[in-house]
N, C-alpha and C positions, 0 to 999 in steps of 0.2 A: 484273640487273634483279629476278630472282625472289629471290634471296637478300636485298636491300634491303627489297622488299617483307614479306618473312617477318620479317624483324628488326622492321621499323616495325609489323606487326599483333602480334606478340609484345609489343613494347613498350606498344602500345596495350591488350591486353588485361590485361597485367599492372597497367598503371596503373586500369584500368577496376576490375578485381578488388579493388585497395587501396582505391580511393574506395568501391567497395560496401561492402567490410568496414568501415571507417572510418565510413561512414554508419550502418551498422547497429549499431556499438557505440555511437555516440552517441545513437541512437534508444533503446537498451537502457538505458544509463545516465540518460537523461531519464525513460524509464518508471520505473525503480527510486527515482529521487527524488520524483517525482510520487505514486507509491503510499506511500513512506513519509509524504510530507507528509499526504497524505490519511488514513493510518492515524494519524497523530500528531492530526490533528484529530478524528476520531471518538473515539479514546482521552481526549480533552480533553472531549468532550461526555459520553461514557460514564460516567466516573468520578463527577460530582455526580448524575447520574440515579440511578447504583446506591447512592450514599449516602442519597438522599432515598426510595427504594424501602426500603432496610433501616430508616430511621426511621421511615417508615409502618408496615412489618411490625412493628416493635418497639412502636409504640405499640398497635396492633391486638392485639398478645399481651398488653400490659399490662391493655388494656380488658378483655380476655377473661378474664383471670386475676382481675382486680377482679370481673369480673359473676359468677364462679364463687364466689368467697369471699362476695360478697352473697347469694347464693341459699343457702347452706350455714347 
């Protein structure tokens, strides 16, 4: 009787450990997919803003250059 109980307990804990590992693996993969998706969304928002800022800085630099040339 003791041997059968030990075998059943070992089988139960092996199954529990396997299910736990599988669950953690699935959660990790889900986290990575979500992180990549959010990073892609932020990147798609960030690039146009960078272009706009660069264009505004270029205009400001051009206006400053024209202002300096006008004062000379």
